[in-house]
C-alpha positions in Angstrom: 0.0 0.0 0.0 2.9 2.4 0.9 4.6 1.6 -2.4 1.5 2.2 -4.3 1.2 5.7 -2.7 4.7 6.5 -3.4 4.4 5.6 -7.0 1.3 7.8 -7.2 3.3 10.6 -5.5 6.2 10.1 -8.0 3.9 10.3 -11.0 2.4 13.6 -9.8 5.8 15.1 -8.9 7.0 14.0 -12.4 4.3 15.8 -14.1 4.7 19.0 -11.9 8.6 19.2 -12.3 8.2 20.4 -15.8 5.3 22.8 -15.0 5.5 26.4 -13.8 2.9 28.1 -11.4 -0.8 28.2 -12.3 -1.1 31.7 -12.9 1.8 31.7 -15.4 0.4 28.7 -17.1 -3.1 30.4 -17.5 -1.7 33.8 -18.6 0.5 32.2 -21.2 -2.5 30.5 -22.6 -4.5 33.6 -22.4 -1.8 35.4 -24.4 -1.9 32.7 -27.1 -5.5 33.3 -27.6 -5.3 37.1 -27.8 -5.2 38.0 -24.1 -8.8 36.9 -23.5 -9.6 38.1 -20.1 -12.1 36.8 -17.6 -14.6 39.3 -15.8 -15.4 38.3 -12.3 -19.1 38.8 -13.1 -21.8 37.0 -11.3 -20.3 37.4 -8.0 -22.9 39.8 -6.7 -25.8 37.7 -8.1 -24.4 34.6 -6.4 -24.1 36.4 -3.0 -28.0 37.1 -3.2 -28.6 33.3 -3.8 -28.0 32.3 -0.2 -31.1 30.3 0.4 -29.9 26.9 1.6 -26.4 28.0 1.8 -24.2 26.9 4.7 -21.7 29.1 6.7 -18.9 26.8 5.1 -19.9 27.5 1.6 -20.0 31.3 2.4 -16.5 31.1 3.8 -15.4 29.1 0.8 -16.9 31.7 -1.6 -15.0 34.6 0.3 -11.7 32.7 0.3 -12.3 31.9 -3.4 -12.9 35.5 -4.2 -9.8 36.7 -2.1 -7.6 34.1 -3.9 -8.8 35.0 -7.3 -8.4 38.9 -6.7 -4.5 38.6 -7.2 -4.7 36.6 -10.6 -8.1 37.6 -12.2 -7.7 40.9 -14.1 -10.4 43.5 -13.3 -11.2 44.2 -17.0 -13.9 43.9 -19.4 -13.8 40.6 -21.6 -13.2 41.1 -25.4 -16.4 41.2 -27.4 -17.5 37.8 -28.8 -20.2 39.2 -31.2 -18.2 37.5 -34.0 -17.6 34.3 -32.2 -19.3 31.2 -33.5 -22.4 30.0 -31.6 -20.7 26.7 -30.8 -17.0 25.5 -31.0 -16.6 22.2 -32.6 -14.3 21.4 -29.7 -17.0 21.9 -27.0 -18.9 18.8 -27.7 -22.1 18.4 -25.6 -21.7 16.5 -22.3 -25.1 14.9 -21.6 -26.2 12.7 -18.7 -29.2 10.6 -19.4 -31.2 9.4 -22.4 -30.4 11.8 -25.3 -34.0 11.4 -26.4 -35.5 12.3 -23.1 -38.4 14.8 -23.4 -37.1 17.4 -20.9 -33.6 19.0 -21.7 -32.0 20.5 -18.8 -28.9 22.8 -19.3 -26.7 23.7 -16.5 -24.2 26.6 -16.7 -21.9 26.2 -13.9 -18.3 27.0 -12.7 -16.2 24.4 -11.0 -15.1 26.9 -8.4 -18.6 28.0 -7.6 -19.8 26.9 -4.0 -23.4 27.1 -5.1 -22.7 24.9 -8.0 -21.2 22.4 -5.7 -24.1 22.6 -3.3 -26.5 21.8 -6.3 -24.4 18.8 -7.2 -24.1 17.5 -3.7 -27.8 18.2 -2.5 -30.2 18.5 -5.5 -28.9 16.7 -8.5 -28.9 13.2 -6.8 -32.7 13.7 -6.4 -33.2 14.9 -9.9 -31.1 12.0 -11.3 -33.0 9.4 -9.2 -36.4 10.8 -10.1 -36.1 12.1 -13.7 -32.7 11.2 -15.3 -32.6 7.4 -14.4 -36.3 7.1 -15.5 -35.5 8.6 -19.0 -37.6 11.5 -18.7 -34.9 14.1 -18.4 -31.4 14.7 -19.8 -28.8 17.1 -18.3 -26.3 18.9 -20.3 -23.6 20.6 -18.4 -22.1 23.7 -20.0 -18.8 25.2 -18.7 -19.1 28.8 -17.5 -15.8 29.3 -15.6 -15.9 32.5 -13.6 -12.1 32.5 -13.1 -8.9 30.8 -14.3 -9.0 28.2 -11.7 -12.4 27.1 -12.9 -11.3 27.2 -16.6 -8.3 25.0 -16.0 -10.6 22.6 -14.0 -13.1 22.5 -17.0 -10.0 21.8 -19.3 -9.0 18.9 -17.1 -12.7 17.6 -17.0 -13.0 17.7 -20.7 -9.8 15.8 -21.2 -11.5 12.8 -19.6 -13.3 10.3 -21.8 -17.0 10.8 -22.1 -17.9 7.9 -19.7 -15.6 9.4 -17.0 -16.5 13.1 -17.5 -19.4 13.2 -15.1 -17.7 11.2 -12.4 -14.7 13.6 -12.6 -16.9 16.7 -12.5 -18.7 15.3 -9.4 -15.4 14.5 -7.9 -14.1 18.1 -8.5 -17.1 19.6 -7.1 -17.0 17.3 -3.9 -13.2 18.2 -3.4 -13.8 22.0 -4.5 -12.2 23.4 -1.2 -9.2 21.2 -1.6 -8.2 22.3 -5.1 -9.9 25.6 -5.9 -7.9 27.5 -3.2 -4.7 25.6 -3.2 -1.4 27.2 -3.9 -0.6 24.0 -6.1 -3.8 23.9 -8.1 -2.2 22.0 -10.9 -0.9 19.3 -8.7 -4.3 18.9 -6.9 -6.1 18.7 -10.3 -3.6 16.2 -11.6 -4.1 14.0 -8.6 -7.9 14.1 -8.7 -7.8 13.4 -12.4 -5.4 10.3 -11.7 -8.1 8.9 -9.4 -10.6 9.3 -12.3 -8.3 7.1 -14.3 -6.4 9.8 -16.3 -2.9 8.8 -17.3 0.1 11.0 -16.8 0.6 11.2 -20.6 -3.1 12.3 -21.0 -2.7 14.9 -18.3 0.5 16.3 -19.7 -1.3 16.6 -23.2 -4.2 18.1 -21.4 -2.3 20.9 -19.8 -0.6 21.8 -23.1 -4.0 21.8 -25.0 -4.2 25.6 -25.5 -6.7 25.2 -28.2 -9.3 23.5 -26.1 -8.6 26.0 -23.1 -9.2 28.9 -25.6 -12.6 27.2 -26.8 -13.7 26.8 -23.2 -13.1 30.6 -22.5 -14.4 31.8 -25.8 -17.5 29.7 -25.5 -18.2 31.0 -22.1 -18.2 34.5 -23.6 -20.6 33.5 -26.2 -23.1 32.1 -23.7 -22.8 35.2 -21.6 -23.7 37.4 -24.5 -26.3 35.3 -26.3 -27.8 33.1 -23.6 -28.1 35.9 -21.0 -26.0 33.9 -18.5 -24.4 36.1 -15.8 -24.1 34.0 -12.7 -23.7 30.4 -11.7 -25.4 28.2 -11.5 -28.0 29.0 -14.1 -30.3 26.4 -15.5 -32.6 26.2 -18.5 -35.3 23.4 -18.4 -36.8 23.2 -21.9 -36.1 27.0 -22.1 -37.5 28.0 -18.8 -34.8 29.5 -16.5 -34.0 28.5 -13.0 -31.4 30.7 -11.5 -29.3 29.6 -8.5 -29.0 26.5 -6.4 -32.7 26.3 -5.6 -34.4 23.5 -3.6 -35.4 20.2 -5.4 -39.0 21.3 -5.2 -38.4 24.2 -7.5 -36.9 22.1 -10.2 -39.6 19.5 -9.7 -42.3 22.0 -10.5 -40.8 23.1 -13.7 -39.9 19.5 -14.8 -43.5 18.4 -13.9 -45.0 21.3 -15.9 -42.8 20.2 -18.9 -43.8 16.6 -18.6 -47.5 17.3 -18.3 
């Protein structure tokens, strides 16, 4: 058991020895795609969505905001009016029967505490009641609010389709561990390895500037064309549900669509 843990640590260290700090990685990628900047938008709306939130979540949100302040530029994002509606690199990630009558879209950021709350408390109920019974399909759309979330989304999208949702759930469950870490690349690499991602895949993933750029650019498209400004934001057959609301709120919208 000890030897196995040592080998795992060696694999992670091997990956990290050739990497520089997260901000430099992200900034280098951002420069490569035309210095595409994030806006820390959605923070105020998230603070208003406090129903059902715990003190721990609020502390995590404050810590995340503080950590982000040093690396997220306070600047307006470039216009995406000329950007395509959908990047061919951003293929849909759908949980459930693709022919289910109710289509639920989730715009989420992997560093968003309210998104983690939804995945922890509400999604299991929706999955049991509607996804597993073939009545609803869930599509997750990456809407990173900062560079950490964008790199997390990059790692998740490097996973195979069958391992994408388990990895996303793991990233939300371990959000406080990696989102505020001083060694975010190392934490993400270790979590991805738990999901079965090889060192070679991880190395190629962190070098995939094209995919990272597509995630960031697509986020801008959805912000401008789909009126998304905070996370989580949901559309259920076109009906919006804003924030991590109780299961009953989702149930009412879903039942209305089914009936």
